[in-house]
MARTOR-104294 format. One record per atom (N, C-alpha, C): residue in three letters; atom name; x, y, z. Coordinates in nm, 3 decimals, always signed. Example, Ala and Ser with C-alpha at 12.3 -4.5 7.8 and 13.67 -1.06 7.14 Angstrom:
REM MARTOR-104294
> minu, vexpa, xx, yy, zz
> Ala, N, +1.319, -0.569, +0.780
> Ala, CA, +1.230, -0.450, +0.780
> Ala, C, +1.320, -0.330, +0.780
> Ser, N, +1.285, -0.225, +0.708
> Ser, CA, +1.367, -0.106, +0.714
> Ser, C, +1.290, +0.003, +0.787
END
This chain:
REM MARTOR-104294
> minu, vexpa, xx, yy, zz
> Met, N, -3.574, -0.384, +4.682
> Met, CA, -3.586, -0.277, +4.586
> Met, C, -3.610, -0.337, +4.448
> Asn, N, -3.696, -0.275, +4.371
> Asn, CA, -3.730, -0.321, +4.238
> Asn, C, -3.614, -0.292, +4.142
> Lys, N, -3.576, -0.395, +4.062
> Lys, CA, -3.464, -0.379, +3.969
> Lys, C, -3.490, -0.272, +3.865
> Lys, N, -3.616, -0.256, +3.824
> Lys, CA, -3.648, -0.154, +3.724
> Lys, C, -3.613, -0.015, +3.774
> Gln, N, -3.623, +0.006, +3.904
> Gln, CA, -3.591, +0.136, +3.961
> Gln, C, -3.441, +0.159, +3.967
> Asp, N, -3.362, +0.052, +3.968
> Asp, CA, -3.216, +0.064, +3.976
> Asp, C, -3.155, +0.108, +3.844
> Val, N, -3.222, +0.078, +3.733
> Val, CA, -3.168, +0.111, +3.601
> Val, C, -3.212, +0.253, +3.566
> Pro, N, -3.114, +0.343, +3.552
> Pro, CA, -3.155, +0.480, +3.518
> Pro, C, -3.211, +0.487, +3.376
> Lys, N, -3.315, +0.565, +3.364
> Lys, CA, -3.377, +0.583, +3.233
> Lys, C, -3.285, +0.673, +3.149
> Pro, N, -3.260, +0.635, +3.023
> Pro, CA, -3.173, +0.720, +2.939
> Pro, C, -3.235, +0.859, +2.921
> Leu, N, -3.151, +0.958, +2.922
> Leu, CA, -3.197, +1.095, +2.905
> Leu, C, -3.186, +1.134, +2.758
> Pro, N, -3.272, +1.223, +2.713
> Pro, CA, -3.275, +1.256, +2.570
> Pro, C, -3.141, +1.304, +2.516
> Trp, N, -3.068, +1.383, +2.593
> Trp, CA, -2.943, +1.439, +2.541
> Trp, C, -2.831, +1.337, +2.528
> Asp, N, -2.856, +1.213, +2.575
> Asp, CA, -2.760, +1.106, +2.552
> Asp, C, -2.780, +1.040, +2.415
> Asn, N, -2.891, +1.073, +2.351
> Asn, CA, -2.926, +1.016, +2.220
> Asn, C, -2.863, +1.104, +2.111
> Pro, N, -2.782, +1.048, +2.021
> Pro, CA, -2.721, +1.129, +1.914
> Pro, C, -2.824, +1.203, +1.829
> Arg, N, -2.940, +1.144, +1.808
> Arg, CA, -3.043, +1.213, +1.729
> Arg, C, -3.089, +1.340, +1.798
> Phe, N, -3.105, +1.332, +1.929
> Phe, CA, -3.146, +1.450, +2.006
> Phe, C, -3.038, +1.558, +1.996
> Lys, N, -2.912, +1.518, +2.013
> Lys, CA, -2.801, +1.614, +2.004
> Lys, C, -2.796, +1.679, +1.866
> Asn, N, -2.816, +1.600, +1.761
> Asn, CA, -2.815, +1.655, +1.626
> Asn, C, -2.934, +1.747, +1.601
> Trp, N, -3.047, +1.711, +1.657
> Trp, CA, -3.166, +1.795, +1.642
> Trp, C, -3.142, +1.931, +1.709
> Val, N, -3.090, +1.927, +1.830
> Val, CA, -3.061, +2.052, +1.901
> Val, C, -2.959, +2.135, +1.824
> Ala, N, -2.857, +2.071, +1.769
> Ala, CA, -2.757, +2.142, +1.689
> Ala, C, -2.822, +2.207, +1.567
> Met, N, -2.914, +2.137, +1.503
> Met, CA, -2.983, +2.192, +1.386
> Met, C, -3.068, +2.312, +1.426
> Met, N, -3.140, +2.303, +1.536
> Met, CA, -3.224, +2.414, +1.581
> Met, C, -3.139, +2.535, +1.620
> Arg, N, -3.026, +2.511, +1.684
> Arg, CA, -2.937, +2.621, +1.720
> Arg, C, -2.879, +2.687, +1.595
> Ala, N, -2.844, +2.606, +1.497
> Ala, CA, -2.791, +2.661, +1.371
> Ala, C, -2.898, +2.746, +1.303
> Glu, N, -3.023, +2.699, +1.302
> Glu, CA, -3.131, +2.775, +1.240
> Glu, C, -3.149, +2.909, +1.310
> Lys, N, -3.142, +2.910, +1.443
> Lys, CA, -3.155, +3.036, +1.518
> Lys, C, -3.036, +3.128, +1.490
> Ala, N, -2.917, +3.072, +1.482
> Ala, CA, -2.797, +3.153, +1.454
> Ala, C, -2.806, +3.216, +1.315
> Val, N, -2.851, +3.139, +1.218
> Val, CA, -2.867, +3.192, +1.082
> Val, C, -2.974, +3.302, +1.082
> Gly, N, -3.083, +3.279, +1.152
> Gly, CA, -3.189, +3.381, +1.161
> Gly, C, -3.137, +3.510, +1.223
> Arg, N, -3.058, +3.500, +1.330
> Arg, CA, -3.001, +3.620, +1.393
> Arg, C, -2.907, +3.691, +1.296
> Ala, N, -2.822, +3.614, +1.228
> Ala, CA, -2.727, +3.673, +1.133
> Ala, C, -2.800, +3.742, +1.018
> Leu, N, -2.905, +3.679, +0.968
> Leu, CA, -2.981, +3.738, +0.858
> Leu, C, -3.053, +3.864, +0.905
> Ser, N, -3.109, +3.862, +1.024
> Ser, CA, -3.176, +3.981, +1.078
> Ser, C, -3.078, +4.098, +1.087
> Arg, N, -2.958, +4.071, +1.138
> Arg, CA, -2.856, +4.177, +1.147
> Arg, C, -2.817, +4.227, +1.009
> Ala, N, -2.803, +4.135, +0.914
> Ala, CA, -2.760, +4.173, +0.779
> Ala, C, -2.868, +4.253, +0.705
> Leu, N, -2.995, +4.228, +0.735
> Leu, CA, -3.104, +4.299, +0.669
> Leu, C, -3.136, +4.434, +0.734
> Ala, N, -3.091, +4.453, +0.857
> Ala, CA, -3.123, +4.576, +0.931
> Ala, C, -3.085, +4.704, +0.855
> Pro, N, -2.967, +4.712, +0.792
> Pro, CA, -2.935, +4.836, +0.719
> Pro, C, -3.032, +4.864, +0.603
> Leu, N, -3.099, +4.762, +0.555
> Leu, CA, -3.198, +4.780, +0.448
> Leu, C, -3.338, +4.808, +0.503
> Asp, N, -3.349, +4.814, +0.636
> Asp, CA, -3.477, +4.836, +0.704
> Asp, C, -3.577, +4.727, +0.666
> Leu, N, -3.529, +4.602, +0.663
> Leu, CA, -3.615, +4.487, +0.633
> Leu, C, -3.604, +4.383, +0.742
> Lys, N, -3.714, +4.313, +0.763
> Lys, CA, -3.717, +4.198, +0.854
> Lys, C, -3.728, +4.072, +0.769
> Ile, N, -3.695, +3.959, +0.829
> Ile, CA, -3.698, +3.832, +0.756
> Ile, C, -3.837, +3.803, +0.699
> Ala, N, -3.941, +3.826, +0.777
> Ala, CA, -4.077, +3.800, +0.729
> Ala, C, -4.109, +3.887, +0.608
> Gln, N, -4.063, +4.012, +0.610
> Gln, CA, -4.086, +4.100, +0.496
> Gln, C, -4.012, +4.048, +0.372
> Leu, N, -3.888, +4.005, +0.393
> Leu, CA, -3.810, +3.950, +0.282
> Leu, C, -3.878, +3.826, +0.225
> Asp, N, -3.926, +3.738, +0.311
> Asp, CA, -3.996, +3.618, +0.264
> Asp, C, -4.117, +3.656, +0.178
> Ala, N, -4.194, +3.754, +0.224
> Ala, CA, -4.311, +3.797, +0.148
> Ala, C, -4.269, +3.856, +0.014
> Met, N, -4.165, +3.940, +0.015
> Met, CA, -4.120, +4.003, -0.109
> Met, C, -4.068, +3.901, -0.209
> Ile, N, -3.996, +3.802, -0.161
> Ile, CA, -3.948, +3.696, -0.251
> Ile, C, -4.066, +3.627, -0.317
> Asn, N, -4.166, +3.594, -0.238
> Asn, CA, -4.284, +3.525, -0.292
> Asn, C, -4.363, +3.613, -0.388
> Leu, N, -4.372, +3.741, -0.360
> Leu, CA, -4.444, +3.831, -0.450
> Leu, C, -4.366, +3.853, -0.579
> Tyr, N, -4.237, +3.851, -0.572
> Tyr, CA, -4.156, +3.863, -0.693
> Tyr, C, -4.173, +3.739, -0.781
> Arg, N, -4.170, +3.624, -0.717
> Arg, CA, -4.181, +3.498, -0.791
> Arg, C, -4.323, +3.471, -0.839
> His, N, -4.423, +3.521, -0.766
> His, CA, -4.564, +3.495, -0.799
> His, C, -4.642, +3.627, -0.789
> Pro, N, -4.617, +3.720, -0.880
> Pro, CA, -4.687, +3.849, -0.871
> Pro, C, -4.837, +3.833, -0.891
> Gly, N, -4.911, +3.916, -0.818
> Gly, CA, -5.056, +3.916, -0.833
> Gly, C, -5.129, +3.815, -0.747
> Gln, N, -5.058, +3.750, -0.657
> Gln, CA, -5.128, +3.654, -0.571
> Gln, C, -5.210, +3.729, -0.465
> Ser, N, -5.305, +3.660, -0.408
> Ser, CA, -5.389, +3.718, -0.304
> Ser, C, -5.321, +3.705, -0.168
> Gln, N, -5.374, +3.776, -0.070
> Gln, CA, -5.322, +3.764, +0.066
> Gln, C, -5.333, +3.620, +0.115
> His, N, -5.444, +3.557, +0.083
> His, CA, -5.465, +3.418, +0.124
> His, C, -5.357, +3.328, +0.065
> Asp, N, -5.330, +3.345, -0.065
> Asp, CA, -5.227, +3.263, -0.130
> Asp, C, -5.089, +3.288, -0.069
> Leu, N, -5.059, +3.414, -0.041
> Leu, CA, -4.929, +3.448, +0.019
> Leu, C, -4.916, +3.384, +0.157
> Ala, N, -5.019, +3.391, +0.237
> Ala, CA, -5.016, +3.329, +0.370
> Ala, C, -4.992, +3.179, +0.359
> Arg, N, -5.060, +3.115, +0.264
> Arg, CA, -5.043, +2.972, +0.244
> Arg, C, -4.900, +2.939, +0.203
> Arg, N, -4.845, +3.016, +0.111
> Arg, CA, -4.707, +2.991, +0.066
> Arg, C, -4.605, +3.011, +0.177
> Leu, N, -4.630, +3.108, +0.264
> Leu, CA, -4.536, +3.137, +0.372
> Leu, C, -4.560, +3.051, +0.496
> Leu, N, -4.665, +2.969, +0.492
> Leu, CA, -4.700, +2.881, +0.604
> Leu, C, -4.731, +2.960, +0.731
> Val, N, -4.803, +3.072, +0.713
> Val, CA, -4.844, +3.154, +0.828
> Val, C, -4.994, +3.180, +0.818
> Gly, N, -5.049, +3.230, +0.925
> Gly, CA, -5.190, +3.265, +0.925
> Gly, C, -5.216, +3.394, +0.849
> Arg, N, -5.338, +3.411, +0.805
> Arg, CA, -5.372, +3.533, +0.732
> Arg, C, -5.355, +3.657, +0.819
> Ser, N, -5.372, +3.642, +0.950
> Ser, CA, -5.354, +3.758, +1.038
> Ser, C, -5.209, +3.806, +1.035
> Asn, N, -5.113, +3.715, +1.020
> Asn, CA, -4.973, +3.755, +1.009
> Asn, C, -4.952, +3.841, +0.884
> Ile, N, -5.013, +3.799, +0.774
> Ile, CA, -5.001, +3.872, +0.648
> Ile, C, -5.071, +4.007, +0.659
> Thr, N, -5.185, +4.009, +0.726
> Thr, CA, -5.260, +4.134, +0.744
> Thr, C, -5.176, +4.237, +0.818
> Met, N, -5.093, +4.193, +0.911
> Met, CA, -5.006, +4.285, +0.985
> Met, C, -4.882, +4.322, +0.904
> Leu, N, -4.834, +4.232, +0.820
> Leu, CA, -4.711, +4.252, +0.746
> Leu, C, -4.728, +4.346, +0.626
> Leu, N, -4.836, +4.332, +0.554
> Leu, CA, -4.854, +4.407, +0.429
> Leu, C, -4.855, +4.558, +0.447
> Pro, N, -4.922, +4.612, +0.550
> Pro, CA, -4.919, +4.759, +0.566
> Pro, C, -4.777, +4.812, +0.588
> Gln, N, -4.692, +4.736, +0.652
> Gln, CA, -4.553, +4.778, +0.670
> Gln, C, -4.484, +4.794, +0.535
> Leu, N, -4.504, +4.696, +0.447
> Leu, CA, -4.442, +4.701, +0.315
> Leu, C, -4.503, +4.812, +0.231
> Glu, N, -4.633, +4.835, +0.246
> Glu, CA, -4.699, +4.943, +0.173
> Glu, C, -4.647, +5.079, +0.218
> Thr, N, -4.635, +5.098, +0.348
> Thr, CA, -4.587, +5.225, +0.403
> Thr, C, -4.446, +5.256, +0.354
> Gln, N, -4.364, +5.152, +0.337
> Gln, CA, -4.228, +5.171, +0.287
> Gln, C, -4.225, +5.190, +0.136
> Gly, N, -4.339, +5.178, +0.072
> Gly, CA, -4.345, +5.195, -0.073
> Gly, C, -4.294, +5.075, -0.151
> Leu, N, -4.296, +4.957, -0.088
> Leu, CA, -4.241, +4.836, -0.150
> Leu, C, -4.348, +4.747, -0.211
> Leu, N, -4.472, +4.772, -0.177
> Leu, CA, -4.583, +4.685, -0.216
> Leu, C, -4.701, +4.770, -0.259
> Arg, N, -4.777, +4.718, -0.356
> Arg, CA, -4.904, +4.780, -0.392
> Arg, C, -5.010, +4.670, -0.401
> Arg, N, -5.131, +4.710, -0.369
> Arg, CA, -5.245, +4.620, -0.379
> Arg, C, -5.336, +4.670, -0.490
> Glu, N, -5.389, +4.577, -0.566
> Glu, CA, -5.484, +4.610, -0.672
> Glu, C, -5.604, +4.518, -0.658
> Gly, N, -5.722, +4.573, -0.679
> Gly, CA, -5.842, +4.492, -0.675
> Gly, C, -5.844, +4.394, -0.791
> Asp, N, -5.893, +4.275, -0.763
> Asp, CA, -5.908, +4.173, -0.866
> Asp, C, -6.020, +4.216, -0.960
> Arg, N, -5.997, +4.203, -1.090
> Arg, CA, -6.096, +4.246, -1.189
> Arg, C, -6.221, +4.160, -1.187
> Lys, N, -6.205, +4.033, -1.151
> Lys, CA, -6.319, +3.941, -1.153
> Lys, C, -6.391, +3.932, -1.018
> Asp, N, -6.316, +3.949, -0.909
> Asp, CA, -6.374, +3.936, -0.775
> Asp, C, -6.327, +4.055, -0.691
> Lys, N, -6.414, +4.151, -0.673
> Lys, CA, -6.378, +4.276, -0.604
> Lys, C, -6.343, +4.256, -0.457
> Arg, N, -6.374, +4.140, -0.402
> Arg, CA, -6.339, +4.112, -0.262
> Arg, C, -6.191, +4.078, -0.247
> Val, N, -6.123, +4.042, -0.357
> Val, CA, -5.985, +3.995, -0.354
> Val, C, -5.892, +4.108, -0.393
> Met, N, -5.785, +4.123, -0.315
> Met, CA, -5.679, +4.220, -0.348
> Met, C, -5.559, +4.142, -0.399
> Arg, N, -5.506, +4.185, -0.512
> Arg, CA, -5.386, +4.125, -0.571
> Arg, C, -5.265, +4.205, -0.525
> Leu, N, -5.156, +4.133, -0.497
> Leu, CA, -5.037, +4.195, -0.440
> Leu, C, -4.923, +4.198, -0.540
> Tyr, N, -4.855, +4.312, -0.546
> Tyr, CA, -4.742, +4.330, -0.638
> Tyr, C, -4.633, +4.410, -0.569
> Leu, N, -4.509, +4.382, -0.602
> Leu, CA, -4.399, +4.467, -0.559
> Leu, C, -4.398, +4.592, -0.646
> Thr, N, -4.363, +4.703, -0.586
> Thr, CA, -4.342, +4.825, -0.664
> Thr, C, -4.202, +4.818, -0.725
> Asp, N, -4.169, +4.913, -0.810
> Asp, CA, -4.033, +4.919, -0.864
> Asp, C, -3.932, +4.933, -0.750
> Glu, N, -3.966, +5.015, -0.652
> Glu, CA, -3.879, +5.033, -0.535
> Glu, C, -3.868, +4.902, -0.457
> Gly, N, -3.979, +4.828, -0.449
> Gly, CA, -3.978, +4.699, -0.382
> Gly, C, -3.885, +4.600, -0.451
> Glu, N, -3.891, +4.597, -0.583
> Glu, CA, -3.802, +4.507, -0.657
> Glu, C, -3.656, +4.547, -0.639
> Lys, N, -3.630, +4.676, -0.638
> Lys, CA, -3.493, +4.724, -0.619
> Lys, C, -3.441, +4.683, -0.479
> Lys, N, -3.524, +4.703, -0.379
> Lys, CA, -3.483, +4.667, -0.242
> Lys, C, -3.467, +4.516, -0.229
> Leu, N, -3.555, +4.439, -0.296
> Leu, CA, -3.545, +4.294, -0.292
> Leu, C, -3.412, +4.249, -0.350
> Met, N, -3.370, +4.307, -0.461
> Met, CA, -3.242, +4.267, -0.522
> Met, C, -3.125, +4.297, -0.428
> Gln, N, -3.131, +4.408, -0.356
> Gln, CA, -3.027, +4.439, -0.256
> Gln, C, -3.029, +4.335, -0.144
> Ala, N, -3.149, +4.302, -0.098
> Ala, CA, -3.163, +4.205, +0.011
> Ala, C, -3.117, +4.066, -0.032
> Leu, N, -3.144, +4.031, -0.158
> Leu, CA, -3.102, +3.900, -0.207
> Leu, C, -2.949, +3.889, -0.214
> Glu, N, -2.881, +3.998, -0.241
> Glu, CA, -2.735, +3.996, -0.237
> Glu, C, -2.686, +3.964, -0.097
> Val, N, -2.747, +4.028, +0.002
> Val, CA, -2.712, +4.003, +0.141
> Val, C, -2.743, +3.859, +0.179
> Tyr, N, -2.862, +3.814, +0.141
> Tyr, CA, -2.909, +3.680, +0.175
> Tyr, C, -2.820, +3.572, +0.112
> Thr, N, -2.792, +3.586, -0.017
> Thr, CA, -2.712, +3.483, -0.084
> Thr, C, -2.568, +3.482, -0.032
> Ala, N, -2.516, +3.599, +0.008
> Ala, CA, -2.381, +3.602, +0.067
> Ala, C, -2.380, +3.523, +0.198
> Leu, N, -2.485, +3.537, +0.278
> Leu, CA, -2.493, +3.461, +0.403
> Leu, C, -2.508, +3.312, +0.374
> Ile, N, -2.594, +3.278, +0.279
> Ile, CA, -2.611, +3.137, +0.243
> Ile, C, -2.478, +3.077, +0.199
> Asp, N, -2.407, +3.149, +0.112
> Asp, CA, -2.277, +3.099, +0.066
> Asp, C, -2.180, +3.080, +0.183
> Arg, N, -2.178, +3.178, +0.272
> Arg, CA, -2.088, +3.170, +0.389
> Arg, C, -2.120, +3.048, +0.475
> Val, N, -2.247, +3.025, +0.498
> Val, CA, -2.290, +2.914, +0.583
> Val, C, -2.266, +2.780, +0.512
> Leu, N, -2.307, +2.770, +0.387
> Leu, CA, -2.300, +2.641, +0.319
> Leu, C, -2.160, +2.607, +0.269
> Asn, N, -2.070, +2.702, +0.272
> Asn, CA, -1.930, +2.671, +0.241
> Asn, C, -1.867, +2.582, +0.348
> Gln, N, -1.940, +2.559, +0.456
> Gln, CA, -1.893, +2.470, +0.562
> Gln, C, -1.911, +2.324, +0.524
> Ser, N, -1.977, +2.299, +0.412
> Ser, CA, -2.005, +2.162, +0.370
> Ser, C, -1.969, +2.144, +0.223
> Thr, N, -1.953, +2.019, +0.185
> Thr, CA, -1.929, +1.987, +0.044
> Thr, C, -2.061, +1.999, -0.032
> Pro, N, -2.057, +2.008, -0.165
> Pro, CA, -2.182, +2.010, -0.240
> Pro, C, -2.269, +1.887, -0.212
> Glu, N, -2.207, +1.772, -0.195
> Glu, CA, -2.284, +1.650, -0.166
> Glu, C, -2.350, +1.659, -0.028
> Gln, N, -2.278, +1.709, +0.071
> Gln, CA, -2.336, +1.724, +0.204
> Gln, C, -2.450, +1.826, +0.201
> Cys, N, -2.430, +1.932, +0.125
> Cys, CA, -2.533, +2.035, +0.111
> Cys, C, -2.659, +1.975, +0.049
> Asp, N, -2.644, +1.896, -0.056
> Asp, CA, -2.759, +1.832, -0.120
> Asp, C, -2.828, +1.736, -0.024
> Met, N, -2.749, +1.660, +0.051
> Met, CA, -2.805, +1.565, +0.146
> Met, C, -2.884, +1.638, +0.255
> Met, N, -2.829, +1.750, +0.303
> Met, CA, -2.898, +1.828, +0.405
> Met, C, -3.029, +1.883, +0.350
> Gly, N, -3.026, +1.935, +0.228
> Gly, CA, -3.148, +1.987, +0.166
> Gly, C, -3.253, +1.879, +0.148
> Asp, N, -3.209, +1.761, +0.103
> Asp, CA, -3.303, +1.649, +0.088
> Asp, C, -3.368, +1.614, +0.222
> Met, N, -3.287, +1.611, +0.327
> Met, CA, -3.340, +1.579, +0.460
> Met, C, -3.441, +1.683, +0.506
> Met, N, -3.410, +1.810, +0.486
> Met, CA, -3.502, +1.917, +0.529
> Met, C, -3.633, +1.910, +0.451
> Arg, N, -3.625, +1.881, +0.321
> Arg, CA, -3.749, +1.867, +0.242
> Arg, C, -3.831, +1.747, +0.289
> Arg, N, -3.765, +1.637, +0.325
> Arg, CA, -3.840, +1.520, +0.375
> Arg, C, -3.907, +1.552, +0.509
> Ile, N, -3.836, +1.623, +0.595
> Ile, CA, -3.895, +1.662, +0.724
> Ile, C, -4.015, +1.753, +0.701
> Thr, N, -4.000, +1.849, +0.613
> Thr, CA, -4.111, +1.941, +0.582
> Thr, C, -4.231, +1.866, +0.531
> Glu, N, -4.207, +1.774, +0.439
> Glu, CA, -4.317, +1.696, +0.382
> Glu, C, -4.383, +1.608, +0.488
> Met, N, -4.302, +1.544, +0.571
> Met, CA, -4.356, +1.456, +0.674
> Met, C, -4.442, +1.534, +0.773
> Leu, N, -4.402, +1.655, +0.808
> Leu, CA, -4.473, +1.732, +0.909
> Leu, C, -4.576, +1.828, +0.849
> Lys, N, -4.595, +1.824, +0.719
> Lys, CA, -4.686, +1.918, +0.652
> Lys, C, -4.826, +1.915, +0.711
> Glu, N, -4.874, +1.800, +0.745
> Glu, CA, -5.011, +1.787, +0.795
> Glu, C, -5.023, +1.829, +0.941
> Asp, N, -4.910, +1.835, +1.014
> Asp, CA, -4.915, +1.876, +1.155
> Asp, C, -4.936, +2.022, +1.160
END
């Protein structure tokens, strides 16, 4: 019998990095579920909140710019915007220089709902991040930004 066959190949879940990665992914899913439940009384979904946050911070951006900022395809934005418009949270205005471009803005009602949602969101963030020290929180944020930057081209 070949000796190489006698030595069992290590399995991924025996690697601490794999275990930590799985823990991080599970935590992300748990936070997403908790945020979805917390936003439900406001009749908002996470994707809608992400769009509203970006429109508040960068009013007047185009659909293309919003899709790029949210790291989603334009088709995702095309499906999302009518929902926000129907709820009276978003308005579109034609660009004065290029009539092919629509500029996106939150309505007054949209800004009001966003502020309510941000209270819910920040309460959840505080609850979750109170599990770590400020230094651990900063270290985790630095790591997530490095991962994002490293995988940006993928």
